[in-house]
N, C-alpha and C positions, 0 to 999 in steps of 0.2 A: 242447519239442524240445531234444535234446542239441546242444551246440555242435559245430560242425564244425571240424576242425583248420585252423589258419591256412593260407592258400593255396588252400583248397577253395572258399571263398566270401567275397567282399568285401562287407560290409554298407555301406549308405549311411545317410543321415539324412532324416527326414521334413521336410516344410515346417513342421510345428509345432515341431520341434526348432530349425530354423533361425530361425524367428520369435522363439522364446524367447531364443536366443543373441544375436540382434541387439538385442532389447529390453534385455537385461542390459547389453550394451555401451553402448547409447545412454543408458540411465538413469545408468549409472556415469559416463559422460562429462559428462552434464548436471550431475551433482552435484559432480564433482571438477574439471571444466574441463579434464581431460586426455583426449586422443584415445586410443581403445582399438584395439589391433591384434589382440587375440584375446579370446575369451569362453568360459569354462568353465561348463557347466550340468550338473545332475543329471537323468538321463533316467528315464522310467517303468520301464525295464528294470533299474533300480537300479545304474547305473554312471555315472561322469562322462564327459563328452565335451568336447573343446576345439575351437572353431570359429575359423577365420581370418576376421578382419573386413576386408572389402575396402576399405571407406571409412568414415570417421567424421568428421562435421561437427558443430561446436558453435557455438551462439549463446547469448545470455543467457537466452533463453526456451525453447530446444529443442535437441535433439541428434538426429542421424540416423545410423544405423549400418546396414551391409549385409553380407551374406555370399552366396556362390554355393553353391547346393544341390548336393550330391554324392549321387546315388542309388545309388552302389556298382556292383555288377556287373549290376544290372537297371535300366538307364536307362529311366525312365518319361517322361511328357510334361513333368514339371517338372525333369528333370535339367539342371543348369547354369543354372537360373533364378536371377535376383538377387532375394533376399528382403530387404526393407527394413523397419526399424522406426523410426518417428519418435516421440520421447517429449518431451512439453512439460508445463510447469507448468499446473495447472488451479485455478480458483477454487473448484471443488467438491471436497469431501473424498473420499478414497478413490481408486480406480483406474477410469478409463473406458477400455474397450477397443473398438476399432472397426477396420473394414477401409477401406483407401484404394484408390488406383488399382490395378487388376489383381486385386483380391480380390473374388470374386463376392458377390452379395447374394441371400438366399433369398426366392423368390417363391411357392413351393408347399409345402403340407403334406406330411408323411411323412418329413421329414429331421430329424436330431438337433438342428438349430438352428431357433429360431422364425422364422416368416415376417417379413421386414423387416430381419432382422439380417445382419451380415456372415457369410459362410460360413467361420467359424473354428470348427471342431468342439470338442466339450466338453473332451476331454483337452488339446489345445493351449491352449484358453482357461485351463484350470486351471494348466498349466505356466507360461504367460506371467504370470498373476496372482501365483502363488506365488513365482516367481523375482523379480518386481518388488517384491513385499512384502519379500522377504529382503534386497534391496539397500537399500530404504528403511529397514528396521530396522537394518541394519549401519551406516548413516551417520546414524542417528537423525533421519531426516527425517519430518516430520508433514504436509507439504503434499500436496495432491492432484495427481495426474498424469493425463495422457491419452496413451494408446498407440494409434498407428495403424500397422497392418501393411499394406504394399503390395508389389506385384510388378509392376514396370514393364511386362513383357511378358505379364502374366497374361491379358489379354483374348485375345491371339493364341494363347497356350498352351491356353486353355480350349476352343478349337475342336477340339483333339485329344482332348478328354475327353467324358464324358457329361453335363457340367454343364448345358448348354443344355436337354437333354431332361428333366433333373431339376428344372428351374426355378431354377437358380443362374445368375444373369445378371450379366455384366460382368467375369468373371474366374474364376480358379481357386479352389479351396477350400484352406484351411489344415488339413491332416490329420495323423493319426498317433496311435495309441494307445500306442506304445512309445517313440517317438523315433527308432527305427532302421528302415531299410528292408531287409528280407531278400528277396533275389531269388526271385521266384515263377515264373520262366519259363526257368530254366537247368538244364543237366544237373547242375550242382553242387547245386542245391536238391533234385533227385531223389536225388542221392547222399546228401544229409543225411537224407532220409526213410528210405532203406534202412538207414542207420547207426542212426537212432533206433529202428527196429523191431528191428534186430540187438541193440542194447544191452538193449532190453526183454526179448527172448527169452533173452538170456544171463543176465539176472537172474531168470529163471523166470516171467516174465509170460505167461500164456496168454490173458488178456483185455486187449485194448488199446482205448483211447479215442482216436478220431481227430477232430480239429477243424480248422476253416478258419483260425483266428487266435487272437489273445490273449484277446479278449473271450469267445469261445465256450469256450476252454480253462478260463477261470475258472469258468464255469457248470458245465463238466464235472467239475472238481475238487470242486466242492461237491456235485454229484450222486453222485460215486463216491469218497467220502472214504476208503474202505477200500483203494483202489489206491495203489501207490507212484507216485512222480513219473515213474519210467521208463515207466509204462504209458500216459502221455499223449503223443501224437504229433501235432504240427501238420503238416497235409498241404498247407496253402495251397490252391491251386486244383486240385491233382492228386488228385482223389477216386478215379478209377479206378485210377491207378497205385498209390496207397497201398493200396487194397483188395486188389489183386493181389499186392502185396508181403507183405501180412499173411497171405494164404493160402499163398503160396510158402514163408514162413518158419514155418509151422505154428501160427499163431495160431488158437485155437478159437472165440473170441468177439470181435466188433468192435462197439463202440458208437460211432455217429456222432452228434456233438453240434454243432449249428450254428444259424443264424438263417434267416429267411425268404428273403432274397435268393438266396443260393447254393443252399440246400436245395430251393427251388422248382424249380431247374434239375435237381438230382440226381433229384428225383421224376419227371422226364420222361426220365430215362436219360442226361442230359448229364453226363459225367464229367470234363470240364475246364471249370471254372466261372468263369474270368476274365470280368470284365464286358465286355471288348471282344470276346471270342470267342463269348459266349452271352448275349444280352439276356434279361431276364425275360419270360416269355410270360403276359401277363395274361388271355388267353382261356383258357389252360389252368387258371389259378387260378380263373377264373370258373366253369369246368365242375366243378371240385372243390367250389366253394362251392354250386353248384346241387345236387350230390349230397348235400351236407350239410344241405340244406333251406332255403338262402337264397332270399329272394323276388326277383322279377324286377328291382325297383328297385335292390337291393343288388348283384345280379349285374352290372347295367349300370355301376354305380359302380366295381366292381372292374375292369371292362374299361378304364375311363378313369383308373385309379389311377396315381400317380406312381412309387411304389416297392412292392416286395413287402412291405416292413415296414408300409407303410400298409394294405395288404390284410389283413395280420395284425391290425392294430389294429381294422379294421372288423369282422372276424369275431369277434374277442375281445369287442368291445363289445356285439355282438349275442348273445353266449353260444353261438356255434356251435363248441363244443370238438371236435366230431367232425371238423370241417374239418382241424384240426391232426393228429388221429390218422390220418386218411386220407392226408394229405400225407406224414406220417412213414412210413406203411405203404408208400406208393409208393416212398419212398427205400429202404426195406429190400428191396423187390422188385427195384428197379433194381440195387442193390448185389449181390444174390445172382445176378442174371442176368449181371452183369459178371464175376463170378468163377466162374460155373457151379456155384453151390451149394457145399456142403461146409463151411460155417462158420455160426455163429449170428450174426445181425445185429440190432441194435436202433438206433432213431433217436430222438433227442430234439430238439425245437424250442424255441428261446428268443427273446425279444424282444431288441432292442439294449440294453435296460436290464437284461437278465438275468432277466426274468420267464419262468417255465416256461409253455409253451403246450400241448404235447402229446407223446405218445410212442407208438411201436409196436414190436413184437418179432416177429421171424421166426427160427425155429430150423432151421438146417442144410438148408434147401431152399426151393423156390419155391412148392410146392403148399400 
């Protein structure tokens, strides 16, 4: 996605970025004995960000640092939440990372974190670990450390999220694949979509690839290496809006690339795919599985699944590749219906790990 001019859109930071910044502050304070007032980290979007440290307490064995999360112009449930990192010396070598008060614990399969572990997603885990390793290396420290991320109001905040239904108990998740939060529910974000399509058309792109986020865009770029960077547009949750803008601006072919969660909704004709406005319909997925030849036992398991991603894993493990092709075809049909035809549409499905699941193509019409 092309950057929007300043003033159009105010970005915020993810809980993962906040947890990384407080960890760096706490670890630096523990090593130096000096209280930290700010913390600068390198984000996955390949730029630095400096965080204000609300408080920093130091003892001989541990340091505790906190920051207040700013979600930018799209305040979500965790906007203004206090994110805390406690770093202490450990007798064990290496880095131990865990969640404390207000950080949920995973109790169900189908999530990117194993059952029993704190709900700190893979990218934030990597950010926290790599940042801590960098500080230890800078100060030539070889002792082991333990990092505990906590969110004092996390359990209360989690009631406003889907965590309970997903089997994440006791608090919020520490999330973020980029470190920044881009508003997904504002007129400014829609303006940025229009701008991105305009830039692509101005550079001569007739084939655009639209994705729901950073992970799906990476998959898309590998799938379509012949296309310029301008041809890739992140639509967020605004599937229908983006499709209509593509047609309006004269795009001839649109490739939709995404993952099971949001695209299982598109397949049903749902064109605003935010998790709060449209939950996954597991009975719909079960019906598609039935058409793909799944047996009764598997169909019942799908109806009781925790996430759409888990359904994808079930069908993939059983070798029902036609399931993904059919789901992709439903997405194409829904897209063509949304714009009343007139463009070529194809859909590709991937797992959260970037593994290709299936594809379908529809050219210029619904029939």
